[in-house]
Chimera marker file (.cmm) of the C-alpha trace (Angstrom):
<marker_set name="trace">
<marker id="1" x="81.924" y="88.742" z="111.968" r="1" g="1" b="0" radius="0.5"/>
<marker id="2" x="85.147" y="89.049" z="114.051" r="1" g="1" b="0" radius="0.5"/>
<marker id="3" x="83.261" y="88.556" z="117.587" r="1" g="1" b="0" radius="0.5"/>
<marker id="4" x="81.405" y="85.742" z="116.069" r="1" g="1" b="0" radius="0.5"/>
<marker id="5" x="84.661" y="84.142" z="114.857" r="1" g="1" b="0" radius="0.5"/>
<marker id="6" x="86.591" y="84.289" z="118.114" r="1" g="1" b="0" radius="0.5"/>
<marker id="7" x="83.677" y="83.136" z="119.907" r="1" g="1" b="0" radius="0.5"/>
<marker id="8" x="83.536" y="80.115" z="117.740" r="1" g="1" b="0" radius="0.5"/>
<marker id="9" x="87.192" y="79.396" z="118.021" r="1" g="1" b="0" radius="0.5"/>
<marker id="10" x="87.101" y="79.644" z="121.738" r="1" g="1" b="0" radius="0.5"/>
<marker id="11" x="83.934" y="77.881" z="122.129" r="1" g="1" b="0" radius="0.5"/>
<marker id="12" x="82.604" y="80.383" z="124.225" r="1" g="1" b="0" radius="0.5"/>
<marker id="13" x="79.662" y="78.663" z="125.518" r="1" g="1" b="0" radius="0.5"/>
<marker id="14" x="81.316" y="75.591" z="126.473" r="1" g="1" b="0" radius="0.5"/>
<marker id="15" x="81.500" y="75.286" z="130.268" r="1" g="1" b="0" radius="0.5"/>
<marker id="16" x="85.244" y="75.014" z="131.751" r="1" g="1" b="0" radius="0.5"/>
<marker id="17" x="86.321" y="73.637" z="135.070" r="1" g="1" b="0" radius="0.5"/>
<marker id="18" x="88.464" y="75.861" z="137.254" r="1" g="1" b="0" radius="0.5"/>
<marker id="19" x="89.106" y="78.458" z="134.365" r="1" g="1" b="0" radius="0.5"/>
<marker id="20" x="86.773" y="81.152" z="132.736" r="1" g="1" b="0" radius="0.5"/>
<marker id="21" x="87.321" y="83.158" z="129.346" r="1" g="1" b="0" radius="0.5"/>
<marker id="22" x="87.517" y="86.897" z="129.173" r="1" g="1" b="0" radius="0.5"/>
<marker id="23" x="86.696" y="88.691" z="125.978" r="1" g="1" b="0" radius="0.5"/>
<marker id="24" x="88.095" y="92.074" z="124.335" r="1" g="1" b="0" radius="0.5"/>
<marker id="25" x="87.302" y="93.893" z="121.085" r="1" g="1" b="0" radius="0.5"/>
<marker id="26" x="88.838" y="96.718" z="119.275" r="1" g="1" b="0" radius="0.5"/>
<marker id="27" x="88.747" y="98.694" z="116.162" r="1" g="1" b="0" radius="0.5"/>
<marker id="28" x="92.129" y="100.107" z="115.660" r="1" g="1" b="0" radius="0.5"/>
<marker id="29" x="92.553" y="102.394" z="112.664" r="1" g="1" b="0" radius="0.5"/>
<marker id="30" x="90.129" y="100.198" z="110.684" r="1" g="1" b="0" radius="0.5"/>
<marker id="31" x="91.537" y="96.959" z="111.738" r="1" g="1" b="0" radius="0.5"/>
<marker id="32" x="88.893" y="94.987" z="113.689" r="1" g="1" b="0" radius="0.5"/>
<marker id="33" x="90.281" y="92.675" z="116.394" r="1" g="1" b="0" radius="0.5"/>
<marker id="34" x="88.872" y="90.328" z="118.929" r="1" g="1" b="0" radius="0.5"/>
<marker id="35" x="90.516" y="88.403" z="121.771" r="1" g="1" b="0" radius="0.5"/>
<marker id="36" x="89.691" y="85.691" z="124.298" r="1" g="1" b="0" radius="0.5"/>
<marker id="37" x="91.920" y="84.636" z="126.918" r="1" g="1" b="0" radius="0.5"/>
<marker id="38" x="91.436" y="81.656" z="129.062" r="1" g="1" b="0" radius="0.5"/>
<marker id="39" x="92.389" y="82.222" z="132.489" r="1" g="1" b="0" radius="0.5"/>
<marker id="40" x="92.695" y="80.290" z="136.144" r="1" g="1" b="0" radius="0.5"/>
<marker id="41" x="93.647" y="81.282" z="139.276" r="1" g="1" b="0" radius="0.5"/>
<marker id="42" x="95.909" y="79.633" z="141.907" r="1" g="1" b="0" radius="0.5"/>
<marker id="43" x="94.302" y="81.224" z="145.111" r="1" g="1" b="0" radius="0.5"/>
<marker id="44" x="96.895" y="80.162" z="147.545" r="1" g="1" b="0" radius="0.5"/>
<marker id="45" x="99.385" y="81.942" z="145.425" r="1" g="1" b="0" radius="0.5"/>
<marker id="46" x="97.691" y="84.445" z="143.427" r="1" g="1" b="0" radius="0.5"/>
<marker id="47" x="99.222" y="83.276" z="140.118" r="1" g="1" b="0" radius="0.5"/>
<marker id="48" x="97.291" y="83.864" z="137.257" r="1" g="1" b="0" radius="0.5"/>
<marker id="49" x="97.682" y="81.154" z="134.433" r="1" g="1" b="0" radius="0.5"/>
<marker id="50" x="96.886" y="81.660" z="130.644" r="1" g="1" b="0" radius="0.5"/>
<marker id="51" x="96.646" y="78.518" z="128.940" r="1" g="1" b="0" radius="0.5"/>
<marker id="52" x="95.101" y="79.791" z="125.903" r="1" g="1" b="0" radius="0.5"/>
<marker id="53" x="94.564" y="83.067" z="123.676" r="1" g="1" b="0" radius="0.5"/>
<marker id="54" x="92.328" y="83.009" z="120.552" r="1" g="1" b="0" radius="0.5"/>
<marker id="55" x="92.251" y="86.112" z="118.223" r="1" g="1" b="0" radius="0.5"/>
<marker id="56" x="90.180" y="86.825" z="115.221" r="1" g="1" b="0" radius="0.5"/>
<marker id="57" x="91.064" y="89.950" z="113.150" r="1" g="1" b="0" radius="0.5"/>
<marker id="58" x="90.130" y="91.543" z="110.018" r="1" g="1" b="0" radius="0.5"/>
<marker id="59" x="93.210" y="93.806" z="108.565" r="1" g="1" b="0" radius="0.5"/>
<marker id="60" x="91.398" y="94.304" z="105.283" r="1" g="1" b="0" radius="0.5"/>
<marker id="61" x="93.215" y="92.375" z="102.631" r="1" g="1" b="0" radius="0.5"/>
<marker id="62" x="95.880" y="90.419" z="104.287" r="1" g="1" b="0" radius="0.5"/>
<marker id="63" x="98.917" y="91.157" z="101.830" r="1" g="1" b="0" radius="0.5"/>
<marker id="64" x="101.254" y="88.465" z="103.642" r="1" g="1" b="0" radius="0.5"/>
<marker id="65" x="98.737" y="86.326" z="105.986" r="1" g="1" b="0" radius="0.5"/>
<marker id="66" x="101.646" y="84.334" z="107.732" r="1" g="1" b="0" radius="0.5"/>
<marker id="67" x="103.240" y="87.800" z="108.944" r="1" g="1" b="0" radius="0.5"/>
<marker id="68" x="99.992" y="88.854" z="110.170" r="1" g="1" b="0" radius="0.5"/>
<marker id="69" x="99.673" y="85.775" z="112.200" r="1" g="1" b="0" radius="0.5"/>
<marker id="70" x="103.378" y="85.949" z="113.414" r="1" g="1" b="0" radius="0.5"/>
<marker id="71" x="103.001" y="89.487" z="114.246" r="1" g="1" b="0" radius="0.5"/>
<marker id="72" x="99.945" y="88.908" z="116.453" r="1" g="1" b="0" radius="0.5"/>
<marker id="73" x="101.536" y="85.914" z="118.168" r="1" g="1" b="0" radius="0.5"/>
<marker id="74" x="104.421" y="88.147" z="119.233" r="1" g="1" b="0" radius="0.5"/>
<marker id="75" x="101.723" y="91.049" z="120.139" r="1" g="1" b="0" radius="0.5"/>
<marker id="76" x="99.977" y="88.590" z="122.455" r="1" g="1" b="0" radius="0.5"/>
<marker id="77" x="103.534" y="87.607" z="124.241" r="1" g="1" b="0" radius="0.5"/>
<marker id="78" x="104.174" y="91.485" z="124.691" r="1" g="1" b="0" radius="0.5"/>
<marker id="79" x="100.698" y="91.999" z="126.145" r="1" g="1" b="0" radius="0.5"/>
<marker id="80" x="101.111" y="89.068" z="128.439" r="1" g="1" b="0" radius="0.5"/>
<marker id="81" x="104.193" y="90.519" z="129.889" r="1" g="1" b="0" radius="0.5"/>
<marker id="82" x="102.606" y="93.747" z="130.238" r="1" g="1" b="0" radius="0.5"/>
<marker id="83" x="99.604" y="92.408" z="131.895" r="1" g="1" b="0" radius="0.5"/>
<marker id="84" x="101.481" y="89.835" z="134.283" r="1" g="1" b="0" radius="0.5"/>
<marker id="85" x="104.999" y="90.514" z="134.702" r="1" g="1" b="0" radius="0.5"/>
<marker id="86" x="106.784" y="93.358" z="133.617" r="1" g="1" b="0" radius="0.5"/>
<marker id="87" x="107.320" y="96.087" z="136.085" r="1" g="1" b="0" radius="0.5"/>
<marker id="88" x="109.978" y="98.898" z="136.593" r="1" g="1" b="0" radius="0.5"/>
<marker id="89" x="110.735" y="100.040" z="140.183" r="1" g="1" b="0" radius="0.5"/>
<marker id="90" x="112.712" y="102.951" z="141.748" r="1" g="1" b="0" radius="0.5"/>
<marker id="91" x="114.704" y="103.779" z="144.572" r="1" g="1" b="0" radius="0.5"/>
<marker id="92" x="115.264" y="107.285" z="144.958" r="1" g="1" b="0" radius="0.5"/>
<marker id="93" x="114.982" y="107.810" z="141.290" r="1" g="1" b="0" radius="0.5"/>
<marker id="94" x="117.385" y="105.010" z="140.262" r="1" g="1" b="0" radius="0.5"/>
<marker id="95" x="115.713" y="102.079" z="138.261" r="1" g="1" b="0" radius="0.5"/>
<marker id="96" x="116.179" y="98.623" z="140.392" r="1" g="1" b="0" radius="0.5"/>
<marker id="97" x="115.877" y="96.391" z="137.399" r="1" g="1" b="0" radius="0.5"/>
<marker id="98" x="119.024" y="95.958" z="135.291" r="1" g="1" b="0" radius="0.5"/>
<marker id="99" x="118.557" y="92.774" z="133.365" r="1" g="1" b="0" radius="0.5"/>
<marker id="100" x="116.279" y="89.936" z="132.465" r="1" g="1" b="0" radius="0.5"/>
<marker id="101" x="117.400" y="88.121" z="135.638" r="1" g="1" b="0" radius="0.5"/>
<marker id="102" x="115.446" y="90.674" z="137.937" r="1" g="1" b="0" radius="0.5"/>
<marker id="103" x="113.106" y="92.200" z="135.193" r="1" g="1" b="0" radius="0.5"/>
<marker id="104" x="110.381" y="89.416" z="134.269" r="1" g="1" b="0" radius="0.5"/>
<marker id="105" x="109.393" y="89.030" z="130.794" r="1" g="1" b="0" radius="0.5"/>
<marker id="106" x="107.430" y="85.862" z="129.625" r="1" g="1" b="0" radius="0.5"/>
<marker id="107" x="109.397" y="82.837" z="129.532" r="1" g="1" b="0" radius="0.5"/>
<marker id="108" x="108.695" y="80.132" z="127.003" r="1" g="1" b="0" radius="0.5"/>
<marker id="109" x="106.976" y="78.054" z="129.384" r="1" g="1" b="0" radius="0.5"/>
<marker id="110" x="104.784" y="80.822" z="130.344" r="1" g="1" b="0" radius="0.5"/>
<marker id="111" x="103.386" y="81.574" z="126.662" r="1" g="1" b="0" radius="0.5"/>
<marker id="112" x="99.737" y="80.255" z="126.019" r="1" g="1" b="0" radius="0.5"/>
<marker id="113" x="98.904" y="78.083" z="123.156" r="1" g="1" b="0" radius="0.5"/>
<marker id="114" x="97.667" y="80.735" z="120.474" r="1" g="1" b="0" radius="0.5"/>
<marker id="115" x="95.004" y="80.375" z="118.008" r="1" g="1" b="0" radius="0.5"/>
<marker id="116" x="94.877" y="83.106" z="115.376" r="1" g="1" b="0" radius="0.5"/>
<marker id="117" x="92.529" y="83.581" z="112.519" r="1" g="1" b="0" radius="0.5"/>
<marker id="118" x="92.943" y="86.271" z="109.923" r="1" g="1" b="0" radius="0.5"/>
<marker id="119" x="89.425" y="86.724" z="108.307" r="1" g="1" b="0" radius="0.5"/>
<marker id="120" x="89.415" y="87.256" z="104.770" r="1" g="1" b="0" radius="0.5"/>
<marker id="121" x="87.515" y="90.298" z="103.445" r="1" g="1" b="0" radius="0.5"/>
<marker id="122" x="87.832" y="92.853" z="100.529" r="1" g="1" b="0" radius="0.5"/>
<marker id="123" x="88.154" y="95.565" z="103.011" r="1" g="1" b="0" radius="0.5"/>
<marker id="124" x="90.962" y="98.110" z="102.132" r="1" g="1" b="0" radius="0.5"/>
<marker id="125" x="94.405" y="96.928" z="103.852" r="1" g="1" b="0" radius="0.5"/>
<marker id="126" x="94.668" y="98.609" z="107.274" r="1" g="1" b="0" radius="0.5"/>
<marker id="127" x="97.424" y="97.309" z="108.957" r="1" g="1" b="0" radius="0.5"/>
<marker id="128" x="98.453" y="95.075" z="111.993" r="1" g="1" b="0" radius="0.5"/>
<marker id="129" x="101.426" y="96.065" z="113.883" r="1" g="1" b="0" radius="0.5"/>
<marker id="130" x="100.929" y="95.088" z="117.630" r="1" g="1" b="0" radius="0.5"/>
<marker id="131" x="97.260" y="94.868" z="117.437" r="1" g="1" b="0" radius="0.5"/>
<marker id="132" x="96.621" y="92.406" z="120.185" r="1" g="1" b="0" radius="0.5"/>
<marker id="133" x="98.839" y="93.983" z="122.778" r="1" g="1" b="0" radius="0.5"/>
<marker id="134" x="96.387" y="96.402" z="124.467" r="1" g="1" b="0" radius="0.5"/>
<marker id="135" x="93.771" y="93.600" z="124.208" r="1" g="1" b="0" radius="0.5"/>
<marker id="136" x="95.557" y="90.891" z="126.485" r="1" g="1" b="0" radius="0.5"/>
<marker id="137" x="95.200" y="92.673" z="129.874" r="1" g="1" b="0" radius="0.5"/>
<marker id="138" x="91.559" y="93.122" z="129.948" r="1" g="1" b="0" radius="0.5"/>
<marker id="139" x="90.760" y="90.132" z="128.456" r="1" g="1" b="0" radius="0.5"/>
<marker id="140" x="92.688" y="88.561" z="131.405" r="1" g="1" b="0" radius="0.5"/>
<marker id="141" x="90.907" y="90.857" z="133.980" r="1" g="1" b="0" radius="0.5"/>
<marker id="142" x="87.666" y="90.010" z="132.501" r="1" g="1" b="0" radius="0.5"/>
<marker id="143" x="88.105" y="86.171" z="133.096" r="1" g="1" b="0" radius="0.5"/>
<marker id="144" x="89.191" y="86.814" z="136.311" r="1" g="1" b="0" radius="0.5"/>
<marker id="145" x="86.104" y="89.025" z="137.283" r="1" g="1" b="0" radius="0.5"/>
<marker id="146" x="84.002" y="86.042" z="135.726" r="1" g="1" b="0" radius="0.5"/>
<marker id="147" x="86.070" y="83.270" z="137.755" r="1" g="1" b="0" radius="0.5"/>
<marker id="148" x="86.227" y="85.286" z="141.009" r="1" g="1" b="0" radius="0.5"/>
<marker id="149" x="83.740" y="88.009" z="141.045" r="1" g="1" b="0" radius="0.5"/>
<marker id="150" x="86.923" y="90.417" z="141.798" r="1" g="1" b="0" radius="0.5"/>
<marker id="151" x="87.772" y="92.991" z="139.037" r="1" g="1" b="0" radius="0.5"/>
<marker id="152" x="91.511" y="93.681" z="138.540" r="1" g="1" b="0" radius="0.5"/>
<marker id="153" x="92.397" y="97.151" z="137.544" r="1" g="1" b="0" radius="0.5"/>
<marker id="154" x="96.142" y="97.484" z="137.612" r="1" g="1" b="0" radius="0.5"/>
<marker id="155" x="99.178" y="95.849" z="135.830" r="1" g="1" b="0" radius="0.5"/>
<marker id="156" x="100.953" y="94.035" z="136.299" r="1" g="1" b="0" radius="0.5"/>
<marker id="157" x="98.439" y="91.508" z="137.900" r="1" g="1" b="0" radius="0.5"/>
<marker id="158" x="101.160" y="90.105" z="140.035" r="1" g="1" b="0" radius="0.5"/>
<marker id="159" x="100.525" y="87.239" z="142.314" r="1" g="1" b="0" radius="0.5"/>
<marker id="160" x="100.792" y="89.596" z="145.425" r="1" g="1" b="0" radius="0.5"/>
<marker id="161" x="98.168" y="91.953" z="143.940" r="1" g="1" b="0" radius="0.5"/>
<marker id="162" x="95.630" y="89.205" z="142.850" r="1" g="1" b="0" radius="0.5"/>
<marker id="163" x="95.915" y="87.629" z="146.497" r="1" g="1" b="0" radius="0.5"/>
<marker id="164" x="95.244" y="91.197" z="147.952" r="1" g="1" b="0" radius="0.5"/>
<marker id="165" x="92.442" y="91.805" z="145.672" r="1" g="1" b="0" radius="0.5"/>
<marker id="166" x="90.938" y="88.475" z="146.387" r="1" g="1" b="0" radius="0.5"/>
<marker id="167" x="91.065" y="89.118" z="150.117" r="1" g="1" b="0" radius="0.5"/>
<link id1="1" id2="2" r="1" g="1" b="0" radius="0.2"/>
<link id1="2" id2="3" r="1" g="1" b="0" radius="0.2"/>
<link id1="3" id2="4" r="1" g="1" b="0" radius="0.2"/>
<link id1="4" id2="5" r="1" g="1" b="0" radius="0.2"/>
<link id1="5" id2="6" r="1" g="1" b="0" radius="0.2"/>
<link id1="6" id2="7" r="1" g="1" b="0" radius="0.2"/>
<link id1="7" id2="8" r="1" g="1" b="0" radius="0.2"/>
<link id1="8" id2="9" r="1" g="1" b="0" radius="0.2"/>
<link id1="9" id2="10" r="1" g="1" b="0" radius="0.2"/>
<link id1="10" id2="11" r="1" g="1" b="0" radius="0.2"/>
<link id1="11" id2="12" r="1" g="1" b="0" radius="0.2"/>
<link id1="12" id2="13" r="1" g="1" b="0" radius="0.2"/>
<link id1="13" id2="14" r="1" g="1" b="0" radius="0.2"/>
<link id1="14" id2="15" r="1" g="1" b="0" radius="0.2"/>
<link id1="15" id2="16" r="1" g="1" b="0" radius="0.2"/>
<link id1="16" id2="17" r="1" g="1" b="0" radius="0.2"/>
<link id1="17" id2="18" r="1" g="1" b="0" radius="0.2"/>
<link id1="18" id2="19" r="1" g="1" b="0" radius="0.2"/>
<link id1="19" id2="20" r="1" g="1" b="0" radius="0.2"/>
<link id1="20" id2="21" r="1" g="1" b="0" radius="0.2"/>
<link id1="21" id2="22" r="1" g="1" b="0" radius="0.2"/>
<link id1="22" id2="23" r="1" g="1" b="0" radius="0.2"/>
<link id1="23" id2="24" r="1" g="1" b="0" radius="0.2"/>
<link id1="24" id2="25" r="1" g="1" b="0" radius="0.2"/>
<link id1="25" id2="26" r="1" g="1" b="0" radius="0.2"/>
<link id1="26" id2="27" r="1" g="1" b="0" radius="0.2"/>
<link id1="27" id2="28" r="1" g="1" b="0" radius="0.2"/>
<link id1="28" id2="29" r="1" g="1" b="0" radius="0.2"/>
<link id1="29" id2="30" r="1" g="1" b="0" radius="0.2"/>
<link id1="30" id2="31" r="1" g="1" b="0" radius="0.2"/>
<link id1="31" id2="32" r="1" g="1" b="0" radius="0.2"/>
<link id1="32" id2="33" r="1" g="1" b="0" radius="0.2"/>
<link id1="33" id2="34" r="1" g="1" b="0" radius="0.2"/>
<link id1="34" id2="35" r="1" g="1" b="0" radius="0.2"/>
<link id1="35" id2="36" r="1" g="1" b="0" radius="0.2"/>
<link id1="36" id2="37" r="1" g="1" b="0" radius="0.2"/>
<link id1="37" id2="38" r="1" g="1" b="0" radius="0.2"/>
<link id1="38" id2="39" r="1" g="1" b="0" radius="0.2"/>
<link id1="39" id2="40" r="1" g="1" b="0" radius="0.2"/>
<link id1="40" id2="41" r="1" g="1" b="0" radius="0.2"/>
<link id1="41" id2="42" r="1" g="1" b="0" radius="0.2"/>
<link id1="42" id2="43" r="1" g="1" b="0" radius="0.2"/>
<link id1="43" id2="44" r="1" g="1" b="0" radius="0.2"/>
<link id1="44" id2="45" r="1" g="1" b="0" radius="0.2"/>
<link id1="45" id2="46" r="1" g="1" b="0" radius="0.2"/>
<link id1="46" id2="47" r="1" g="1" b="0" radius="0.2"/>
<link id1="47" id2="48" r="1" g="1" b="0" radius="0.2"/>
<link id1="48" id2="49" r="1" g="1" b="0" radius="0.2"/>
<link id1="49" id2="50" r="1" g="1" b="0" radius="0.2"/>
<link id1="50" id2="51" r="1" g="1" b="0" radius="0.2"/>
<link id1="51" id2="52" r="1" g="1" b="0" radius="0.2"/>
<link id1="52" id2="53" r="1" g="1" b="0" radius="0.2"/>
<link id1="53" id2="54" r="1" g="1" b="0" radius="0.2"/>
<link id1="54" id2="55" r="1" g="1" b="0" radius="0.2"/>
<link id1="55" id2="56" r="1" g="1" b="0" radius="0.2"/>
<link id1="56" id2="57" r="1" g="1" b="0" radius="0.2"/>
<link id1="57" id2="58" r="1" g="1" b="0" radius="0.2"/>
<link id1="58" id2="59" r="1" g="1" b="0" radius="0.2"/>
<link id1="59" id2="60" r="1" g="1" b="0" radius="0.2"/>
<link id1="60" id2="61" r="1" g="1" b="0" radius="0.2"/>
<link id1="61" id2="62" r="1" g="1" b="0" radius="0.2"/>
<link id1="62" id2="63" r="1" g="1" b="0" radius="0.2"/>
<link id1="63" id2="64" r="1" g="1" b="0" radius="0.2"/>
<link id1="64" id2="65" r="1" g="1" b="0" radius="0.2"/>
<link id1="65" id2="66" r="1" g="1" b="0" radius="0.2"/>
<link id1="66" id2="67" r="1" g="1" b="0" radius="0.2"/>
<link id1="67" id2="68" r="1" g="1" b="0" radius="0.2"/>
<link id1="68" id2="69" r="1" g="1" b="0" radius="0.2"/>
<link id1="69" id2="70" r="1" g="1" b="0" radius="0.2"/>
<link id1="70" id2="71" r="1" g="1" b="0" radius="0.2"/>
<link id1="71" id2="72" r="1" g="1" b="0" radius="0.2"/>
<link id1="72" id2="73" r="1" g="1" b="0" radius="0.2"/>
<link id1="73" id2="74" r="1" g="1" b="0" radius="0.2"/>
<link id1="74" id2="75" r="1" g="1" b="0" radius="0.2"/>
<link id1="75" id2="76" r="1" g="1" b="0" radius="0.2"/>
<link id1="76" id2="77" r="1" g="1" b="0" radius="0.2"/>
<link id1="77" id2="78" r="1" g="1" b="0" radius="0.2"/>
<link id1="78" id2="79" r="1" g="1" b="0" radius="0.2"/>
<link id1="79" id2="80" r="1" g="1" b="0" radius="0.2"/>
<link id1="80" id2="81" r="1" g="1" b="0" radius="0.2"/>
<link id1="81" id2="82" r="1" g="1" b="0" radius="0.2"/>
<link id1="82" id2="83" r="1" g="1" b="0" radius="0.2"/>
<link id1="83" id2="84" r="1" g="1" b="0" radius="0.2"/>
<link id1="84" id2="85" r="1" g="1" b="0" radius="0.2"/>
<link id1="85" id2="86" r="1" g="1" b="0" radius="0.2"/>
<link id1="86" id2="87" r="1" g="1" b="0" radius="0.2"/>
<link id1="87" id2="88" r="1" g="1" b="0" radius="0.2"/>
<link id1="88" id2="89" r="1" g="1" b="0" radius="0.2"/>
<link id1="89" id2="90" r="1" g="1" b="0" radius="0.2"/>
<link id1="90" id2="91" r="1" g="1" b="0" radius="0.2"/>
<link id1="91" id2="92" r="1" g="1" b="0" radius="0.2"/>
<link id1="92" id2="93" r="1" g="1" b="0" radius="0.2"/>
<link id1="93" id2="94" r="1" g="1" b="0" radius="0.2"/>
<link id1="94" id2="95" r="1" g="1" b="0" radius="0.2"/>
<link id1="95" id2="96" r="1" g="1" b="0" radius="0.2"/>
<link id1="96" id2="97" r="1" g="1" b="0" radius="0.2"/>
<link id1="97" id2="98" r="1" g="1" b="0" radius="0.2"/>
<link id1="98" id2="99" r="1" g="1" b="0" radius="0.2"/>
<link id1="99" id2="100" r="1" g="1" b="0" radius="0.2"/>
<link id1="100" id2="101" r="1" g="1" b="0" radius="0.2"/>
<link id1="101" id2="102" r="1" g="1" b="0" radius="0.2"/>
<link id1="102" id2="103" r="1" g="1" b="0" radius="0.2"/>
<link id1="103" id2="104" r="1" g="1" b="0" radius="0.2"/>
<link id1="104" id2="105" r="1" g="1" b="0" radius="0.2"/>
<link id1="105" id2="106" r="1" g="1" b="0" radius="0.2"/>
<link id1="106" id2="107" r="1" g="1" b="0" radius="0.2"/>
<link id1="107" id2="108" r="1" g="1" b="0" radius="0.2"/>
<link id1="108" id2="109" r="1" g="1" b="0" radius="0.2"/>
<link id1="109" id2="110" r="1" g="1" b="0" radius="0.2"/>
<link id1="110" id2="111" r="1" g="1" b="0" radius="0.2"/>
<link id1="111" id2="112" r="1" g="1" b="0" radius="0.2"/>
<link id1="112" id2="113" r="1" g="1" b="0" radius="0.2"/>
<link id1="113" id2="114" r="1" g="1" b="0" radius="0.2"/>
<link id1="114" id2="115" r="1" g="1" b="0" radius="0.2"/>
<link id1="115" id2="116" r="1" g="1" b="0" radius="0.2"/>
<link id1="116" id2="117" r="1" g="1" b="0" radius="0.2"/>
<link id1="117" id2="118" r="1" g="1" b="0" radius="0.2"/>
<link id1="118" id2="119" r="1" g="1" b="0" radius="0.2"/>
<link id1="119" id2="120" r="1" g="1" b="0" radius="0.2"/>
<link id1="120" id2="121" r="1" g="1" b="0" radius="0.2"/>
<link id1="121" id2="122" r="1" g="1" b="0" radius="0.2"/>
<link id1="122" id2="123" r="1" g="1" b="0" radius="0.2"/>
<link id1="123" id2="124" r="1" g="1" b="0" radius="0.2"/>
<link id1="124" id2="125" r="1" g="1" b="0" radius="0.2"/>
<link id1="125" id2="126" r="1" g="1" b="0" radius="0.2"/>
<link id1="126" id2="127" r="1" g="1" b="0" radius="0.2"/>
<link id1="127" id2="128" r="1" g="1" b="0" radius="0.2"/>
<link id1="128" id2="129" r="1" g="1" b="0" radius="0.2"/>
<link id1="129" id2="130" r="1" g="1" b="0" radius="0.2"/>
<link id1="130" id2="131" r="1" g="1" b="0" radius="0.2"/>
<link id1="131" id2="132" r="1" g="1" b="0" radius="0.2"/>
<link id1="132" id2="133" r="1" g="1" b="0" radius="0.2"/>
<link id1="133" id2="134" r="1" g="1" b="0" radius="0.2"/>
<link id1="134" id2="135" r="1" g="1" b="0" radius="0.2"/>
<link id1="135" id2="136" r="1" g="1" b="0" radius="0.2"/>
<link id1="136" id2="137" r="1" g="1" b="0" radius="0.2"/>
<link id1="137" id2="138" r="1" g="1" b="0" radius="0.2"/>
<link id1="138" id2="139" r="1" g="1" b="0" radius="0.2"/>
<link id1="139" id2="140" r="1" g="1" b="0" radius="0.2"/>
<link id1="140" id2="141" r="1" g="1" b="0" radius="0.2"/>
<link id1="141" id2="142" r="1" g="1" b="0" radius="0.2"/>
<link id1="142" id2="143" r="1" g="1" b="0" radius="0.2"/>
<link id1="143" id2="144" r="1" g="1" b="0" radius="0.2"/>
<link id1="144" id2="145" r="1" g="1" b="0" radius="0.2"/>
<link id1="145" id2="146" r="1" g="1" b="0" radius="0.2"/>
<link id1="146" id2="147" r="1" g="1" b="0" radius="0.2"/>
<link id1="147" id2="148" r="1" g="1" b="0" radius="0.2"/>
<link id1="148" id2="149" r="1" g="1" b="0" radius="0.2"/>
<link id1="149" id2="150" r="1" g="1" b="0" radius="0.2"/>
<link id1="150" id2="151" r="1" g="1" b="0" radius="0.2"/>
<link id1="151" id2="152" r="1" g="1" b="0" radius="0.2"/>
<link id1="152" id2="153" r="1" g="1" b="0" radius="0.2"/>
<link id1="153" id2="154" r="1" g="1" b="0" radius="0.2"/>
<link id1="154" id2="155" r="1" g="1" b="0" radius="0.2"/>
<link id1="155" id2="156" r="1" g="1" b="0" radius="0.2"/>
<link id1="156" id2="157" r="1" g="1" b="0" radius="0.2"/>
<link id1="157" id2="158" r="1" g="1" b="0" radius="0.2"/>
<link id1="158" id2="159" r="1" g="1" b="0" radius="0.2"/>
<link id1="159" id2="160" r="1" g="1" b="0" radius="0.2"/>
<link id1="160" id2="161" r="1" g="1" b="0" radius="0.2"/>
<link id1="161" id2="162" r="1" g="1" b="0" radius="0.2"/>
<link id1="162" id2="163" r="1" g="1" b="0" radius="0.2"/>
<link id1="163" id2="164" r="1" g="1" b="0" radius="0.2"/>
<link id1="164" id2="165" r="1" g="1" b="0" radius="0.2"/>
<link id1="165" id2="166" r="1" g="1" b="0" radius="0.2"/>
<link id1="166" id2="167" r="1" g="1" b="0" radius="0.2"/>
</marker_set>
């Protein structure tokens, strides 16, 4: 029911111009969660754009459903940073990044429109935490593979890495 819900939310079968959808699913300690990311590629720069993300999850009885949605949205943002931007570099063992001016986390204008549906069930409560975080990067990579035929396997999926992969 989770996979069907997120497919319906994202209108999985609808043709898109210049973008593609990527899907991921996980059973995390009993919480069923599925995520779809819409992705486009600026081929000249290698930049990946993620305008929309859909999530359906079944955490069992949702004690505070609004909090589940908020927690899921924050975990999408965290996953987006991991997937596209965040990277620690070192020079002779010394970390080069020292603050947000040189360590890129997602900014407001880079956050996708998010659609989160908590599926009501009578299943035992299982928890939510940062459930969507590990699903974001593979969903983006799956969309890029659908769109370009190229599989990205390293994060962050920076413009330089994307351009190199695209040849």
